N, C-alpha and C positions, 0 to 999 in steps of 0.2 A: 436524306432529302432527295427524293426522286422527282424527275420531271414527268409530268403526266403526258402520255402519248397524245399527239394531235391526230385527229382523224382527218385524213385527206378527203377531199370531195370525191364522191363516187361518180365515176364517168360511165355513163351508159352508152351503149352502142357497140360498135364492132371492137374486137379485141386486137385488131391490127390497124396500124395507121398507114396511110398511103405513102408517106415519105420515109417509112422504115424507122421512125422514132419509137419511144416507149409507149406502151399501151396504158390504159388507165389502171389495170391491175398491177402492171410492172411498176408504175409510178407510185402506187400505193405501197407496194412491197419495198421499193427503194426508200420511200419516206419512212416506213416502219423500221427498216434496217438502219437508216440514218439516226432516227430517234433512239433506237436501241444502243447504237454506238455512243451517242451523246450521254445517254443514261449510264451506260457501263463506264465511260470515262469519268463521269461525275462521281459514281460510286467508288471507282478506283482512287480518285483524288481524295474523297472523304475517308476511305479506309486508310490511305497513306497518312493523312493528317491525324486520324485517330491513333494510328500505330505510333507516330512520332510523339504525340501527346502522352500515350501510355508509356512509351519508353522514357520520356522525360519524368513522368510521375514515378515510374519504377526506380529511376536513378535517384530521384529526390527521397523516396522512401528508404532506399538503401543507405543514402547519406545520413538521414535522420537516425536510422537504426544503428549505424556505425558510431555516430556521435553519441547516442544514448549509451551504447555499450562502452565506448572509450571513456565517456564521462565517468562511469562507475569504476572502470579500471584505473583511470587517472586519480580518482579520489582514493581508491584503495592503495595506490602507489604512494600518495602523499601521507596517508595514515601509516603505512609501513615505514616510511622514512622518519616520521615523528616518533614512532615506537622504537626504532633503532637508535635515534638520538637519546631518547629517554633511557634506554637500556645502557648505553655508554655512560651516561651521567650517573645512573644508579651503580654501575660497576665501579666507577671511580669513587663514589661515596662509600660503597661497601669496602673497597680496598683501603681507603683512608681509615674507616672505622676499625677494620681488622688490624692495621698497624697500631692504632691507638690502643686497642684491646690488648695486643701483645705487649705494648709498653707498660700498660697498667698491670698486667699479669707479672711481668718481670719485676716491677716495683713492689708488688704485693709479695712476691717470693722473697725479694731482698729484705723487706720489712719483717717477714716471717722468720727468716734466718737470723736477723738481728735480734728479734725478740727471743728466739731460742737460745742465742748466745748469751743474752742478758740473763735468761733463766738459768742457763748452765753456770754462768759466772756467779749468780746469786747462790745457787746450790753449792758451788765450790767454796764460796765464802762461808756458808753455814757449816760445811764439812770441816773447813779449816778452823772455824771458831770452836766447833765441838772438839776437834783434835787438840787445839790449844788449851781449852778448858780441861780436857782429860790429862794433858801433859802437866798443866798447872796443878791440878788436883793431885796427880801422882808425885810431883816434886814437893808439894806441901805435905803430903803424907810421909814421904821419905824424910823430909826435913824435920817433922814432928816426931818421928819415931826414933 
Protein backbone atom coordinates (compact mmCIF):
# COMPACT_ATOMS: atom_id res chain seq x y z
CA UNK A 1 0.00 0.00 0.00
CA UNK A 2 1.73 3.13 -1.15
CA UNK A 3 0.82 6.69 -0.49
CA UNK A 4 0.20 8.61 -3.67
CA UNK A 5 2.47 11.61 -3.99
CA UNK A 6 0.84 14.94 -3.47
CA UNK A 7 1.66 17.56 -5.98
CA UNK A 8 2.69 20.80 -4.28
CA UNK A 9 1.45 23.96 -5.82
CA UNK A 10 3.69 25.33 -8.49
CA UNK A 11 4.98 28.71 -7.55
CA UNK A 12 5.72 30.97 -10.39
CA UNK A 13 8.04 33.86 -10.18
CA UNK A 14 11.58 34.22 -9.13
CA UNK A 15 13.62 31.31 -7.96
CA UNK A 16 15.04 33.21 -5.01
CA UNK A 17 13.24 34.74 -2.14
CA UNK A 18 14.05 37.99 -0.60
CA UNK A 19 14.38 36.75 2.93
CA UNK A 20 16.67 33.79 1.99
CA UNK A 21 13.95 31.08 2.50
CA UNK A 22 13.24 28.15 0.24
CA UNK A 23 12.16 28.83 -3.27
CA UNK A 24 9.17 27.17 -4.92
CA UNK A 25 11.30 24.52 -6.62
CA UNK A 26 13.15 23.77 -3.39
CA UNK A 27 9.85 23.51 -1.51
CA UNK A 28 8.53 21.14 -4.17
CA UNK A 29 11.68 19.00 -3.95
CA UNK A 30 11.59 19.03 -0.13
CA UNK A 31 7.92 18.01 -0.24
CA UNK A 32 8.73 15.27 -2.76
CA UNK A 33 11.62 14.05 -0.55
CA UNK A 34 9.34 14.08 2.50
CA UNK A 35 6.68 12.05 0.65
CA UNK A 36 9.34 9.62 -0.53
CA UNK A 37 10.59 9.17 3.03
CA UNK A 38 7.03 8.56 4.27
CA UNK A 39 6.40 6.10 1.43
CA UNK A 40 9.72 4.30 2.06
CA UNK A 41 8.99 4.14 5.80
CA UNK A 42 5.54 2.73 5.10
CA UNK A 43 7.00 0.15 2.70
CA UNK A 44 9.64 -0.82 5.27
CA UNK A 45 6.94 -1.21 7.90
CA UNK A 46 4.81 -3.31 5.54
CA UNK A 47 7.78 -5.47 4.52
CA UNK A 48 8.73 -6.02 8.17
CA UNK A 49 5.14 -6.96 8.96
CA UNK A 50 5.02 -9.33 5.96
CA UNK A 51 8.39 -10.80 6.99
CA UNK A 52 7.12 -11.45 10.54
CA UNK A 53 3.94 -13.02 9.19
CA UNK A 54 5.94 -15.18 6.77
CA UNK A 55 8.23 -16.25 9.61
CA UNK A 56 5.24 -17.15 11.79
CA UNK A 57 3.67 -19.06 8.90
CA UNK A 58 6.96 -20.88 8.26
CA UNK A 59 7.25 -21.84 11.93
CA UNK A 60 3.66 -23.07 11.90
CA UNK A 61 4.25 -25.12 8.74
CA UNK A 62 7.40 -26.60 10.31
CA UNK A 63 5.46 -27.50 13.46
CA UNK A 64 2.71 -29.13 11.41
CA UNK A 65 5.25 -31.11 9.37
CA UNK A 66 7.07 -32.26 12.50
CA UNK A 67 3.74 -33.23 14.09
CA UNK A 68 2.76 -35.16 10.96
CA UNK A 69 6.10 -37.00 10.83
CA UNK A 70 6.19 -37.60 14.58
CA UNK A 71 2.61 -38.87 14.48
CA UNK A 72 3.64 -41.57 12.02
CA UNK A 73 6.76 -42.36 14.02
CA UNK A 74 4.78 -42.53 17.24
CA UNK A 75 2.21 -44.82 15.63
CA UNK A 76 5.01 -47.04 14.30
CA UNK A 77 6.59 -47.11 17.76
CA UNK A 78 3.28 -48.20 19.32
CA UNK A 79 2.88 -50.91 16.68
CA UNK A 80 6.43 -52.08 17.35
CA UNK A 81 5.71 -52.32 21.09
CA UNK A 82 2.53 -54.32 20.41
CA UNK A 83 4.44 -56.67 18.11
CA UNK A 84 7.15 -57.14 20.72
CA UNK A 85 4.53 -57.98 23.37
CA UNK A 86 2.88 -60.47 21.04
CA UNK A 87 6.28 -62.02 20.23
CA UNK A 88 6.95 -62.48 23.96
CA UNK A 89 3.52 -64.07 24.46
CA UNK A 90 4.05 -66.36 21.48
CA UNK A 91 7.52 -67.32 22.73
CA UNK A 92 6.05 -68.25 26.11
CA UNK A 93 3.32 -70.30 24.43
CA UNK A 94 5.80 -72.05 22.15
CA UNK A 95 8.05 -72.90 25.11
CA UNK A 96 5.07 -74.29 27.02
CA UNK A 97 4.01 -76.39 24.01
CA UNK A 98 7.58 -77.58 23.54
CA UNK A 99 7.77 -78.80 27.17
CA UNK A 100 4.40 -80.51 26.78
CA UNK A 101 5.54 -82.16 23.53
CA UNK A 102 8.70 -83.45 25.25
CA UNK A 103 6.57 -84.86 28.07
CA UNK A 104 4.28 -86.58 25.55
CA UNK A 105 7.30 -87.94 23.68
CA UNK A 106 8.78 -89.31 26.92
CA UNK A 107 5.43 -90.90 27.83
CA UNK A 108 5.15 -92.37 24.32
CA UNK A 109 8.66 -93.84 24.53
CA UNK A 110 7.91 -95.23 27.96
CA UNK A 111 4.70 -96.83 26.66
CA UNK A 112 6.58 -98.20 23.64
CA UNK A 113 9.20 -99.74 25.91
CA UNK A 114 6.49 -101.29 28.09
CA UNK A 115 4.76 -102.76 25.05
CA UNK A 116 8.07 -104.19 23.82
CA UNK A 117 8.69 -105.69 27.24
CA UNK A 118 5.20 -107.22 27.21
CA UNK A 119 5.92 -108.61 23.73
CA UNK A 120 9.26 -109.95 24.91
CA UNK A 121 7.63 -111.49 27.98
CA UNK A 122 4.89 -113.05 25.83
CA UNK A 123 7.51 -114.42 23.46
CA UNK A 124 9.54 -115.76 26.43
CA UNK A 125 6.38 -117.43 27.77
CA UNK A 126 5.75 -119.08 24.36
CA UNK A 127 9.35 -120.25 24.20
CA UNK A 128 9.07 -121.58 27.77
CA UNK A 129 5.76 -123.28 26.91
CA UNK A 130 7.34 -124.89 23.82
CA UNK A 131 10.35 -125.99 25.85
CA UNK A 132 8.09 -127.40 28.56
CA UNK A 133 6.03 -129.29 25.95
CA UNK A 134 9.24 -130.57 24.36
CA UNK A 135 10.55 -131.72 27.75
CA UNK A 136 7.15 -133.24 28.60
CA UNK A 137 7.06 -135.10 25.27
CA UNK A 138 10.64 -136.28 25.78
CA UNK A 139 9.83 -137.50 29.31
CA UNK A 140 6.67 -139.24 28.02
CA UNK A 141 8.64 -140.90 25.25
CA UNK A 142 11.31 -142.01 27.73
CA UNK A 143 8.69 -143.24 30.14
CA UNK A 144 6.87 -145.22 27.43
CA UNK A 145 9.94 -146.76 26.03
